[in-house]
Backbone as a chain_set.jsonl record, in Angstrom:
{"seq": "MKTNPFATRIETVMVDGKPIDTDQEGYIQDMSQWSEGFAKAQAAKEGLELTQEHWDVIYYIREYYEQHSVQAEVRKMIKYFKEKWGPERGTNHHLHDLFPYGGPQKQGNRVAGIRRTKGEH", "coords": {"N": [[-12.908, 36.858, 10.058], [-9.977, 35.409, 11.994], [-9.158, 34.594, 14.026], [-10.592, 33.027, 17.24], [-12.528, 33.686, 18.898], [-13.269, 32.586, 21.046], [-10.962, 32.079, 23.017], [-8.97, 31.846, 26.1], [-6.534, 31.002, 26.4], [-2.842, 30.929, 25.201], [-2.038, 28.037, 24.194], [0.337, 26.412, 21.801], [0.811, 23.686, 19.092], [3.879, 21.613, 18.478], [4.598, 21.741, 15.06], [5.675, 20.274, 12.461], [7.872, 21.674, 13.352], [7.245, 24.072, 13.508], [5.477, 26.803, 15.668], [2.236, 26.164, 16.306], [-0.886, 27.669, 17.665], [-3.336, 27.721, 18.985], [-5.88, 26.945, 21.463], [-6.959, 27.628, 24.413], [-7.696, 24.426, 25.299], [-7.302, 23.52, 22.75], [-8.46, 24.001, 20.311], [-7.764, 25.135, 16.536], [-6.544, 28.456, 16.733], [-5.755, 29.696, 13.313], [-7.691, 28.202, 11.178], [-6.318, 28.56, 8.516], [-4.137, 27.936, 9.227], [-4.135, 25.391, 9.273], [-2.908, 21.608, 8.59], [-2.115, 17.755, 7.718], [-0.361, 17.191, 9.282], [-0.172, 19.056, 11.402], [-2.975, 17.974, 12.608], [-2.025, 15.738, 12.882], [0.318, 15.939, 15.689], [-1.77, 17.213, 17.475], [-3.221, 14.995, 17.813], [-1.768, 13.305, 18.749], [-1.005, 15.217, 21.045], [-3.351, 14.604, 22.386], [-3.528, 12.478, 23.218], [-4.627, 10.309, 20.49], [-3.641, 7.873, 17.739], [-3.959, 8.12, 15.134], [-6.051, 6.846, 12.76], [-7.492, 4.949, 9.643], [-9.753, 4.941, 9.135], [-10.297, 7.19, 11.203], [-9.506, 9.56, 9.925], [-11.142, 9.904, 7.385], [-12.738, 10.705, 9.387], [-11.626, 13.381, 10.036], [-12.043, 13.798, 7.128], [-14.849, 14.742, 6.946], [-15.271, 15.979, 8.56], [-14.152, 18.263, 8.506], [-14.594, 19.367, 4.918], [-17.033, 19.397, 5.174], [-17.649, 21.362, 6.451], [-16.466, 22.991, 4.807], [-18.279, 23.564, 2.923], [-20.728, 24.244, 3.762], [-19.768, 26.217, 6.234], [-20.663, 25.772, 8.684], [-20.571, 23.416, 11.343], [-21.224, 20.318, 11.172], [-23.857, 18.009, 12.358], [-23.978, 15.604, 14.81], [-25.68, 14.123, 13.802], [-26.497, 13.794, 11.611], [-23.233, 13.393, 10.976], [-23.02, 10.559, 11.626], [-25.08, 9.149, 10.076], [-23.99, 9.564, 7.128], [-21.68, 8.071, 7.859], [-23.114, 5.772, 8.307], [-23.13, 5.825, 5.936], [-21.02, 4.872, 4.517], [-18.93, 2.435, 6.088], [-21.111, 1.052, 6.449], [-23.642, -0.552, 8.737], [-22.776, -0.567, 11.652], [-20.475, -0.366, 12.485], [-21.05, 3.342, 11.145], [-21.976, 4.494, 13.996], [-23.473, 6.646, 16.37], [-21.968, 5.928, 18.954], [-20.018, 4.47, 17.804], [-17.934, 6.59, 16.774], [-18.088, 8.436, 18.699], [-16.352, 6.331, 20.711], [-14.153, 6.022, 18.379], [-13.238, 9.114, 19.405], [-12.767, 10.001, 22.056], [-12.628, 11.771, 23.749], [-14.31, 13.803, 23.415], [-16.3, 13.496, 21.456], [-17.12, 13.284, 18.114], [-17.493, 15.889, 17.446], [-16.452, 17.508, 19.46], [-13.489, 16.705, 19.67], [-12.733, 15.863, 17.352], [-13.273, 17.692, 16.119], [-11.41, 19.008, 16.107], [-8.835, 17.911, 15.93], [-9.917, 18.387, 13.273], [-9.206, 21.24, 13.281], [-11.205, 22.42, 13.337], [-13.199, 25.571, 14.336], [-13.51, 25.361, 17.901], [-17.651, 26.506, 18.91], [-19.497, 28.45, 19.748], [-22.455, 27.26, 20.031], [-21.657, 25.282, 21.029], [-20.321, 23.22, 23.942]], "CA": [[-12.094, 36.486, 11.211], [-8.845, 34.365, 12.244], [-8.764, 34.382, 15.902], [-11.247, 32.198, 17.806], [-13.044, 34.244, 20.171], [-13.986, 32.217, 22.651], [-9.264, 31.637, 23.256], [-8.824, 32.66, 27.323], [-5.388, 31.146, 26.449], [-3.244, 30.653, 23.996], [-0.926, 27.551, 23.267], [1.144, 25.878, 20.406], [1.687, 22.552, 18.915], [4.576, 21.957, 16.581], [4.489, 20.834, 13.006], [7.239, 20.703, 11.392], [8.364, 22.508, 13.361], [6.811, 25.617, 13.267], [4.29, 26.435, 16.206], [0.573, 26.49, 15.8], [-1.52, 28.299, 17.909], [-4.065, 26.584, 19.924], [-6.473, 28.051, 22.251], [-6.826, 26.542, 26.419], [-8.501, 23.692, 24.372], [-6.811, 22.477, 21.642], [-8.652, 23.936, 18.906], [-6.614, 25.71, 16.108], [-6.19, 29.605, 16.485], [-6.026, 30.556, 12.604], [-8.376, 28.02, 10.561], [-5.767, 28.217, 7.34], [-2.712, 26.761, 9.496], [-3.865, 23.931, 9.061], [-2.129, 20.546, 8.106], [-2.052, 16.732, 7.809], [0.709, 17.244, 10.264], [-1.375, 19.673, 12.334], [-3.929, 16.613, 12.419], [-1.037, 14.394, 13.929], [0.511, 16.558, 16.145], [-2.933, 17.108, 18.302], [-4.224, 13.81, 17.743], [-0.931, 12.508, 19.692], [-0.844, 15.636, 22.454], [-4.655, 14.072, 23.089], [-3.479, 10.668, 23.076], [-4.846, 8.853, 19.344], [-4.009, 7.499, 16.546], [-5.245, 7.992, 13.569], [-6.439, 5.139, 11.602], [-8.108, 5.416, 8.982], [-11.6, 6.306, 10.0], [-10.45, 8.331, 11.76], [-9.357, 9.872, 8.897], [-12.159, 9.739, 7.219], [-13.854, 11.653, 9.915], [-10.669, 14.167, 9.651], [-11.14, 15.273, 6.205], [-15.514, 14.562, 6.38], [-15.683, 17.644, 9.183], [-13.333, 19.991, 6.961], [-15.763, 19.0, 3.973], [-18.987, 19.888, 5.737], [-17.442, 23.248, 6.836], [-16.118, 24.214, 3.773], [-18.977, 23.782, 2.075], [-21.862, 24.934, 4.852], [-19.592, 27.288, 6.993], [-20.729, 25.434, 10.072], [-19.771, 22.291, 12.306], [-21.318, 18.934, 10.576], [-24.153, 17.515, 13.085], [-23.246, 14.557, 14.544], [-26.728, 12.582, 12.968], [-25.816, 13.792, 9.583], [-21.911, 12.646, 10.228], [-22.969, 8.545, 11.703], [-26.029, 8.709, 8.91], [-23.32, 9.195, 6.119], [-20.864, 6.838, 7.978], [-23.263, 4.256, 8.582], [-23.159, 4.556, 4.58], [-20.332, 4.659, 4.249], [-18.78, 1.94, 7.046], [-21.807, -0.075, 7.057], [-24.301, 0.267, 9.847], [-22.217, -1.87, 13.047], [-19.508, 0.818, 12.574], [-22.097, 4.219, 11.328], [-23.49, 4.927, 15.136], [-22.575, 7.133, 17.437], [-21.081, 5.418, 19.831], [-18.027, 3.889, 17.353], [-17.557, 7.991, 15.94], [-17.429, 8.529, 20.171], [-14.815, 5.631, 20.76], [-13.11, 6.752, 17.797], [-12.765, 10.713, 19.885], [-13.042, 9.421, 23.714], [-12.431, 12.864, 24.048], [-15.605, 14.76, 23.02], [-16.136, 12.728, 19.985], [-16.149, 13.461, 16.981], [-18.255, 17.207, 17.714], [-15.145, 18.637, 19.904], [-12.006, 15.992, 19.093], [-12.777, 15.994, 15.423], [-13.406, 19.077, 15.241], [-9.908, 19.866, 17.793], [-8.11, 17.563, 15.376], [-9.51, 18.278, 11.857], [-8.639, 22.316, 12.354], [-12.113, 23.686, 13.103], [-12.439, 26.017, 15.428], [-15.321, 25.392, 18.396], [-18.074, 27.164, 17.49], [-20.738, 29.443, 20.1], [-22.817, 26.345, 20.864], [-20.518, 23.564, 21.141], [-20.127, 22.494, 25.391]], "C": [[-11.33, 34.881, 11.824], [-8.456, 33.568, 13.681], [-9.854, 33.445, 16.742], [-11.055, 33.223, 18.985], [-13.28, 33.802, 20.961], [-12.42, 31.29, 23.926], [-8.931, 32.82, 24.732], [-6.83, 32.267, 27.735], [-5.063, 30.876, 25.223], [-2.113, 29.233, 24.003], [-0.647, 26.846, 21.823], [1.385, 24.324, 20.434], [3.373, 22.534, 17.616], [4.275, 21.769, 15.962], [5.457, 21.355, 12.581], [7.924, 21.049, 11.836], [8.317, 24.197, 13.825], [5.944, 25.852, 14.103], [3.351, 26.471, 15.427], [0.225, 26.58, 16.491], [-2.241, 27.869, 18.03], [-4.817, 27.094, 20.933], [-7.017, 26.822, 23.437], [-6.862, 25.072, 25.633], [-8.432, 22.365, 23.516], [-7.529, 22.811, 20.656], [-7.467, 25.028, 18.828], [-6.699, 27.572, 16.427], [-7.289, 29.967, 15.065], [-6.245, 28.952, 11.595], [-7.199, 27.608, 9.288], [-4.083, 27.995, 7.743], [-2.74, 24.921, 9.823], [-3.431, 22.622, 8.375], [-2.71, 18.967, 8.506], [-0.862, 16.774, 9.111], [0.524, 18.166, 11.711], [-2.218, 18.402, 13.673], [-3.073, 15.741, 13.74], [-0.576, 14.678, 14.944], [-0.32, 16.795, 17.6], [-3.365, 16.091, 18.223], [-2.736, 12.787, 18.913], [-1.286, 14.078, 21.303], [-2.42, 15.403, 22.813], [-4.79, 12.91, 22.984], [-4.276, 9.689, 22.205], [-3.582, 9.738, 18.536], [-4.129, 6.858, 16.401], [-4.854, 6.435, 13.008], [-6.842, 5.76, 10.037], [-9.232, 5.697, 8.985], [-11.56, 7.853, 11.385], [-10.772, 9.873, 11.357], [-9.835, 10.545, 8.193], [-13.324, 10.577, 7.548], [-13.389, 12.77, 9.067], [-11.247, 14.378, 7.99], [-13.046, 15.255, 5.751], [-15.891, 15.795, 7.083], [-14.726, 18.93, 8.488], [-14.099, 19.948, 5.881], [-16.766, 19.615, 3.852], [-18.262, 21.496, 6.476], [-17.555, 23.791, 5.97], [-17.051, 24.737, 2.752], [-20.325, 23.855, 2.706], [-21.011, 25.916, 6.264], [-20.076, 26.598, 8.742], [-20.7, 24.016, 10.666], [-20.974, 20.957, 11.604], [-22.025, 18.419, 12.246], [-23.438, 16.414, 12.884], [-24.375, 13.537, 14.189], [-26.288, 12.94, 12.056], [-24.636, 12.969, 9.829], [-22.135, 11.111, 10.547], [-24.837, 8.461, 10.121], [-24.828, 8.785, 7.603], [-22.224, 8.319, 6.699], [-21.488, 5.768, 8.37], [-23.284, 3.457, 6.711], [-22.592, 4.216, 3.947], [-19.409, 3.063, 4.999], [-20.629, 1.047, 7.099], [-22.742, -0.008, 8.683], [-23.756, -0.216, 11.185], [-21.357, -0.27, 13.261], [-19.881, 1.984, 12.717], [-22.182, 4.339, 12.162], [-22.102, 5.41, 15.946], [-21.692, 6.945, 18.658], [-19.448, 4.846, 19.12], [-17.72, 5.28, 17.218], [-16.451, 7.75, 18.094], [-15.807, 7.237, 20.435], [-13.642, 5.973, 18.657], [-12.544, 7.996, 19.071], [-13.961, 10.81, 21.05], [-12.967, 11.294, 23.973], [-13.172, 13.761, 23.824], [-16.311, 14.924, 22.565], [-16.626, 12.822, 19.239], [-16.723, 15.626, 16.669], [-16.576, 18.5, 18.41], [-13.647, 17.722, 19.911], [-12.117, 15.793, 17.947], [-13.034, 16.651, 15.288], [-11.987, 19.415, 15.646], [-8.838, 19.39, 16.711], [-8.153, 18.019, 13.925], [-9.598, 20.177, 11.235], [-9.746, 22.792, 12.778], [-12.03, 24.179, 14.594], [-14.206, 25.298, 16.288], [-16.122, 26.332, 18.461], [-19.395, 27.568, 19.213], [-21.874, 27.891, 21.574], [-22.827, 25.279, 21.127], [-20.632, 23.867, 23.249], [-19.939, 21.858, 25.74]], "O": [[-11.823, 33.769, 12.012], [-7.855, 32.588, 14.12], [-9.034, 32.534, 16.633], [-10.093, 33.524, 19.692], [-13.607, 34.49, 21.928], [-12.497, 30.528, 24.889], [-8.733, 34.034, 24.665], [-6.091, 32.737, 28.599], [-5.834, 30.643, 24.292], [-1.01, 29.683, 23.691], [-1.463, 26.826, 20.902], [1.934, 23.721, 21.356], [3.711, 23.1, 16.576], [3.106, 21.411, 16.11], [5.937, 22.472, 12.389], [9.0, 21.048, 11.24], [9.077, 25.059, 14.267], [4.985, 25.167, 13.747], [3.369, 26.706, 14.219], [0.535, 25.553, 17.095], [-2.389, 27.127, 17.059], [-4.172, 28.003, 21.456], [-7.328, 25.637, 23.324], [-5.732, 24.648, 25.387], [-8.89, 21.226, 23.438], [-7.453, 21.964, 19.766], [-6.729, 25.565, 19.654], [-7.673, 27.702, 15.685], [-8.484, 30.264, 15.057], [-5.196, 28.427, 11.221], [-7.115, 26.408, 9.027], [-3.12, 27.913, 6.98], [-2.076, 23.963, 10.219], [-3.763, 22.708, 7.192], [-3.561, 18.829, 9.385], [-1.003, 15.812, 9.865], [1.021, 17.923, 12.811], [-2.095, 18.149, 14.871], [-3.334, 15.346, 14.876], [-0.817, 13.764, 15.733], [0.243, 16.63, 18.682], [-4.44, 16.165, 18.818], [-2.943, 11.806, 19.628], [-1.751, 13.746, 22.392], [-2.786, 16.179, 23.696], [-5.814, 12.277, 22.728], [-4.642, 8.592, 22.629], [-3.013, 10.829, 18.491], [-4.321, 5.694, 16.753], [-4.008, 5.546, 12.913], [-6.491, 6.82, 9.52], [-9.653, 6.841, 8.813], [-12.197, 8.734, 11.962], [-11.484, 10.786, 11.775], [-9.423, 11.692, 8.024], [-14.276, 11.01, 6.899], [-13.92, 13.215, 8.05], [-10.723, 15.391, 7.527], [-13.255, 15.593, 4.586], [-16.636, 16.621, 6.556], [-14.82, 20.113, 8.162], [-14.519, 21.105, 5.85], [-17.318, 20.199, 2.919], [-18.85, 22.498, 6.88], [-18.282, 24.769, 5.799], [-16.951, 25.719, 2.017], [-21.195, 23.411, 1.957], [-21.707, 26.257, 7.221], [-19.7, 27.122, 9.791], [-21.029, 23.359, 9.678], [-21.981, 21.338, 12.202], [-21.283, 18.36, 13.226], [-22.74, 16.024, 11.948], [-24.168, 12.325, 14.235], [-25.45, 12.199, 11.541], [-24.589, 11.906, 9.211], [-21.518, 10.321, 9.832], [-25.258, 7.463, 9.538], [-24.86, 7.715, 6.994], [-21.718, 7.662, 5.789], [-20.847, 4.796, 8.771], [-23.344, 2.332, 6.216], [-22.857, 3.505, 2.978], [-19.193, 2.36, 4.012], [-20.985, 0.503, 8.145], [-22.302, 0.648, 9.628], [-24.682, -0.219, 11.996], [-21.644, 0.653, 14.024], [-19.604, 2.483, 13.808], [-23.362, 4.647, 11.993], [-20.92, 5.123, 16.136], [-20.891, 7.734, 19.16], [-18.313, 4.806, 19.595], [-16.674, 5.315, 17.866], [-15.369, 7.369, 18.539], [-14.602, 7.454, 20.31], [-12.455, 6.02, 18.333], [-11.471, 7.764, 19.627], [-15.111, 11.241, 21.139], [-13.814, 11.638, 24.798], [-12.658, 14.854, 24.062], [-17.095, 15.869, 22.657], [-17.27, 11.791, 19.431], [-16.262, 16.365, 15.798], [-16.033, 19.548, 18.058], [-12.661, 18.377, 20.247], [-11.052, 15.37, 17.497], [-13.29, 16.835, 14.098], [-11.629, 20.506, 15.201], [-7.948, 20.198, 16.446], [-7.131, 18.134, 13.249], [-9.8, 20.628, 10.108], [-9.615, 24.015, 12.73], [-11.4, 23.765, 15.567], [-15.297, 24.965, 15.825], [-15.591, 27.376, 18.083], [-20.087, 26.611, 19.56], [-21.979, 27.671, 22.78], [-23.7, 24.456, 21.401], [-21.124, 24.935, 23.614], [-19.946, 21.804, 26.97]]}, "num_chains": 1, "name": "protein.A"}
């Protein structure tokens, strides 16, 4: 399935002059249309300026989804980033500072082009 079953309204994000459909919350409709350009456009729409740490999280989310076909749990993200960034920055608090509008599982997934899941609230 390419479209988001939870969408009630379709919006668009312009990426290189091409409209990419999202749902009303900004989750991409067709995950195969994700690109770094989409991430930048969606982040800008949400008021985020992407840093290398954002990109680290975005690619972690995408790779985890690609390998497991489910969203990464925050506790697994924390464990991974604690090893990568050290104990002061590899924390739930820091991940939520990076993605202040829903944390890595909501805002992070939107920017990374991972659709909202049924269990997400």
